C-alpha positions in Angstrom: 17.4 88.5 18.5 17.6 86.1 21.4 14.0 84.9 20.8 14.8 84.2 17.2 17.8 82.1 18.0 15.9 80.2 20.6 13.1 79.5 18.2 15.6 78.3 15.5 17.4 76.0 17.9 14.0 74.6 19.1 12.9 73.9 15.6 16.2 72.0 14.9 15.8 69.9 18.1 12.2 69.1 17.3 13.1 68.0 13.7 15.9 65.7 15.0 13.5 64.2 17.6 10.9 63.6 15.0 13.4 61.7 12.7 14.6 59.6 15.7 11.0 58.8 16.8 10.1 57.7 13.2 13.2 55.5 13.0 12.4 53.8 16.3 8.8 53.2 15.2 9.9 51.7 12.0 12.3 49.3 13.8 9.5 48.3 16.2 7.2 47.6 13.4 9.7 45.4 11.6 10.5 43.5 14.8 6.8 43.0 15.4 6.3 41.6 11.9 9.2 39.1 12.2 7.8 37.9 15.5 4.4 37.2 13.9 6.0 35.3 11.0 8.1 33.2 13.3 4.9 31.5 14.6 2.8 31.9 11.4 2.8 28.1 10.7 2.3 25.7 13.6 2.1 21.9 13.7 0.8 20.0 16.7 2.9 16.9 16.2 6.3 18.6 15.9 8.2 21.8 16.6 11.2 21.1 14.4 11.0 22.4 10.9 10.1 20.9 8.6 7.5 19.5 11.0 7.2 16.0 9.6 6.3 13.3 12.1 4.7 10.1 10.6 4.2 8.4 13.9 1.9 10.9 15.5 -1.4 12.4 14.5 -1.2 16.1 14.1 -2.8 19.3 12.6 -1.2 22.3 10.9 -2.6 25.8 11.6 -1.7 28.5 9.2 -3.5 31.6 7.9 -6.5 30.5 9.9 -6.8 27.2 8.1 -6.4 23.8 9.8 -5.1 20.7 7.9 -5.0 17.4 9.7 -3.0 14.2 9.0 -5.1 11.4 7.6 -4.8 7.7 6.4 -5.6 7.4 2.7 -5.9 3.6 3.2 -4.5 0.9 5.4 -0.9 1.6 4.4 -0.6 5.2 3.1 -0.6 8.4 5.2 -1.1 12.0 4.0 1.2 14.0 6.4 0.6 17.8 6.6 3.6 19.9 7.8 5.1 23.3 8.0 8.2 23.8 5.7 9.4 26.7 7.8 8.1 28.9 10.6 6.9 31.6 8.2 5.2 29.3 5.7 2.0 30.8 4.5 0.4 27.5 3.6 0.6 23.8 4.8 2.7 21.4 2.8 1.9 17.7 2.5 3.5 14.4 1.5 2.0 10.9 0.9 4.0 8.3 2.8 3.7 4.5 2.8 3.9 3.3 6.4 6.1 0.2 6.8 3.7 -1.3 9.4 0.4 0.2 8.1 -1.6 3.4 8.8 -4.1 3.6 11.7 -5.7 6.4 13.5 -4.2 8.9 11.1 -0.6 8.0 11.8 1.9 5.2 11.0 1.7 2.2 13.3 4.7 1.5 15.3 6.2 -2.0 14.8 4.9 -4.4 17.4 8.1 -6.0 18.8 6.1 -8.4 20.9 4.1 -9.8 17.9 4.9 -13.5 17.7 1.6 -14.6 16.1 2.2 -16.0 12.6 -0.3 -15.3 9.8 -2.9 -17.9 8.6 -2.6 -19.0 5.0 -4.4 -21.3 2.6 -4.0 -22.3 -1.1 -6.1 -24.1 -3.7 -6.0 -24.8 -7.5 -8.7 -24.8 -10.2 -9.9 -26.8 -12.1 -9.5 -29.8 -9.7 -8.7 -32.3 -12.6 -7.0 -30.4 -15.3 -5.6 -31.9 -18.5 -2.4 -31.0 -20.3 -2.5 -27.5 -22.0 -5.4 -26.3 -19.9 -5.0 -23.2 -17.7 -4.6 -24.0 -14.1 -5.0 -21.2 -11.5 -3.4 -21.3 -8.0 -5.0 -19.0 -5.4 -3.4 -18.2 -2.0 -5.1 -16.2 0.8 -3.7 -15.0 4.1 -4.5 -12.8 7.1 -2.6 -11.5 10.1 -3.4 -9.8 13.4 -0.9 -6.9 12.7 -0.2 -6.8 9.0 0.9 -8.9 6.1 4.2 -8.3 4.2 4.4 -10.9 1.4 2.6 -13.9 0.1 4.4 -16.6 -2.0 3.1 -19.4 -4.2 5.3 -22.4 -5.1 4.6 -25.1 -7.7 6.7 -28.2 -7.9 9.0 -26.6 -5.3 9.7 -23.7 -7.6 8.8 -20.1 -6.6 6.2 -18.9 -9.2 4.5 -15.8 -7.8 5.1 -13.3 -5.0 2.5 -10.7 -3.9 3.0 -7.8 -1.5 0.1 -6.8 0.7 1.5 -3.4 1.9 0.8 -4.1 5.6 -2.9 -4.9 5.0 -4.5 -7.3 7.5 -5.5 -9.7 4.7 -4.6 -10.4 1.1 -4.6 -12.8 -1.8 -2.3 -13.9 -4.6 -2.9 -15.7 -7.9 -0.7 -17.6 -10.4 -2.0 -19.1 -13.7 -0.2 -21.4 -16.1 -0.9 -23.8 -19.0 2.6 -25.2 -19.2 2.1 -28.1 -16.7 3.1 -31.5 -18.1 0.9 -34.6 -17.8 1.4 -36.4 -14.4 1.6 -35.5 -10.7 2.3 -32.0 -9.4 2.7 -30.4 -6.0 2.1 -26.8 -4.7 2.0 -24.8 -1.5 2.0 -21.2 -0.2 4.0 -19.2 2.4 2.9 -16.0 4.1 5.2 -13.5 6.0 3.8 -10.7 8.3 5.4 -7.3 9.1 7.0 -8.7 12.2 8.8 -11.4 10.4 6.6 -14.3 11.4 5.9 -16.8 8.7 3.5 -19.7 8.0 3.2 -22.3 5.3 0.4 -24.5 4.0 0.8 -28.2 3.7 2.1 -29.5 0.4 -0.9 -30.3 -1.9 -0.9 -32.7 -4.9 -2.9 -33.0 -8.1 -2.7 -34.8 -11.4 -2.7 -33.3 -14.9 -4.4 -35.6 -17.5 -3.0 -36.4 -20.9 -3.6 -33.7 -23.5 -6.4 -34.6 -26.0 -7.8 -37.4 -23.8 -11.4 -36.4 -24.5 -11.0 -36.5 -28.3 -9.3 -39.9 -28.1 -12.4 -41.5 -26.6 -14.5 -40.2 -29.5 -12.0 -41.4 -32.1 -12.2 -45.0 -30.8 -15.8 -45.2 -31.8 -16.0 -46.1 -35.6 -18.1 -44.0 -38.0 -18.2 -40.4 -39.4 -19.6 -39.0 -36.1 -20.2 -40.2 -32.6 -23.9 -41.1 -33.1 -23.4 -43.0 -36.4 -20.3 -44.7 -35.0 -22.1 -45.8 -31.8 -25.0 -47.2 -33.8 -22.6 -49.2 -36.1 -20.7 -50.5 -33.1 -23.9 -51.7 -31.4 -25.1 -53.4 -34.6 -21.9 -55.3 -34.9 -22.0 -56.3 -31.3 -25.5 -57.7 -31.7 -24.5 -59.6 -34.8 -21.8 -61.3 -32.8 -24.2 -62.3 -30.1 -26.6 -63.9 -32.7 
């Protein structure tokens, strides 16, 4: 009888121990999984989530895949980041850098930049007449990056172009509404550090509309050749 009671008690104790051990194992497994998820997504340029840092080149490592930040052009950056510690894939955003993109990160503004941009402007055709299209072309470059390029005609702002922090850029303005007479124009360039430069004021003259037709009309006759022959004939008769 004693042996049977001892066996029964032993079985109860063993069952309780088994349940307790299984519960502990389950808790340890859960804790282990959470620890792994906490470092599932890592970014080399930031440890704060979301791990966005436009001013530093970085790479995201998640699920065995590496995604690195990269410049799409001279102004735009594709920034890869982790949305949260347990992200299963890298997120990304395309960001336009205020001072341009270089070496796969946004350039920091150069506070010591005091060099103004270089700028030039021209017009075409050189001797337009009234009603003809006249094109003004401005070009500029800078050691750090251009911001805006302006064209002024007769002291009025006519066109503004943004260069998006590129090192060089151009701007065009075309019009056919210039009156006959003298006109002026110039261009201004501003870089990303706030330095500016202006061209000298240039001048040109717009001829009277229809001036070419007027010369032909002064020659008598049904057409230029007949009229010229008639005019020469009359001139010879006067000499004789």
